[in-house]
N, C-alpha and C positions, 0 to 999 in steps of 0.2 A: 117702662112702668105700665103702659097700657095693657100689654099682653098679660103681665103678672096679675094686674087688677081684674082683668076679664076672666082669666083662668080660675082665679080664686073666688070669683063672684063678689068682689068687694066694691064695685063701682057705686052701687046704691049707698053703701056706708060712707064712702068717700064724698059723694055728692051731698049727702045729708050733713056731713061735718062742715063742708064748705058753705052750705046754705046757712047753717047755724052761726058760723063765724061772720058771714056777711050780714045777717040780721042783727047780731050783737053790735057790730060796728055801725050799722045804720041807726040803731037806737041810742048810741052813745051821745050824751049831751055835749061833751066838750071834745071837739076834734082838733088835733094839732095840724097846723098847716106848715109842714116841714119845708116846703119850697120857700115859703115866706121867711122862715127862720134862716135857711141857708142864704137867701138874698140879703136879709138884714145883717147877718154876721160875716158876709163876704169880705168886708173891709174893716171889721171890728178888730181892735188890738188891745191886749192887756197892757196897760201902762206899767212901767217899771216900778213906780211907787206902790201900786196896788199889788204887784207880785211880791215886793218886799214885805208889805203888810200881811199878805197871806202866809208868808213864811215866818213872820215875827212871832216871838214867844214860843216857838216850837224848838225845844232843845235839839241842837245838832243841825238845824236847817237855817239858822240866821245867815250863815255864809252863803248858802244856796240862794237866799233872797237877795243878798247884797251883790253877789258876783255871778249868780247863775243866770241862765237864759230865760227871760219871761216867756219866750215863745213856747217853752215846754208846757207851762201852765196854760197858755193861750190855746194850744192845740187840744189839750185835755178838756178844757172848758168847752171849746167849740164842739168836740165830739159828743159830749154829754148833752149840750143844747140841741144838737141836730140828730141825736140818736144814730150817729154814724161813726165809722172808724176814724181815729185821729190821723191815719195815713192819708185820708182824703181832705183834711183840713187845708184851708188856703195857706196857712203858715208852713205846713210840712210840704205841700206841693211846691210852693215857691222855693223853699230851701233845697229841696231835692233837685230842682232844675237849675239852681244857681250856685250851689255850694260844691267845693272840691271834694268834700266828704259827705255825699248826699244822705247816707243812712244814719249819720251821727245823731241828728235830732230825734229820729224815730227810736233809736236805741236808748236815748236819754228818757224819752217819754215812757217807753216800755219799762225801763228801770224804776221810774217813780211809781207806776201802776202796779208792778209786781212785788215791790218790797213790802214786807209785812211788819217792819219795825214800827213801834208806836208813833214815831215822829212822821213817817210817811203816811200812815193811816190817818193821822190828824190832818196832814196837808191835803190828802185826798178828800176828806170830809169838808174842809173849807172850800176846796175847788168845786165840790158838788153843790154846796150852798150858793156859791157865786154863779154856777151854771144854772141853777134853778131860778135865781133872780133874773139872770140875763134872758132865759127862756120866757119868763113871764113878761118881761119888757118887750120882747119880740112879738109875743102873742097879742099884746095890746097895741102893737104898732108904734111903740114909744121908746125904742131902744136908746136913742141918743138923748131924748128928753128926760127919761126916767132914771137912767143910770147915774149914780153919784159921780161927781168929778174928782173927789178926793178919796184916798184910802180910808181915812177916818170915817167919812160918811158911809162908805160901802161896808166897812167892817164894824158895824155898830155892835152893841152889846150881844146881840144874838150870834154874830159871827165870832166874836172874841171868846164867847163862852163854849165854843166847841171843844170838848175835852180831848186831851192828848191821848188818853187811853180809852 
């Protein structure tokens, strides 16, 4: 890249762009401490009752909530909280190292994220809301103190009102 930038005389443009980005990041009021989020969520788990509640009321997904693997939702939520690939989530990493079919969970997660049926779009919206709340708790340093202990408390009217379409 260096030779191409030099030959084209683009180094000054590149350096100016990098400086602009650095200045913008420096002036940003709220900085996310992702190392803290990763540390806070390293042992976090999505309880089965909350997974069931996330799936509840979404036509076609009640069975996924009842018998599906909450680790699928857990890895998706972790990835959104940490702005990282679900493949690096503690859940997927552990499953890949201990499971006889190591890629199965990654395939299930990818399937949920790729499907465009209204039911899966609604589930992803709910997972995103959960991830946003979890991220806020991590940023306040109150992950375990702030997170509701029951599915009803977590999925208050704001969560339940997430439209299916």
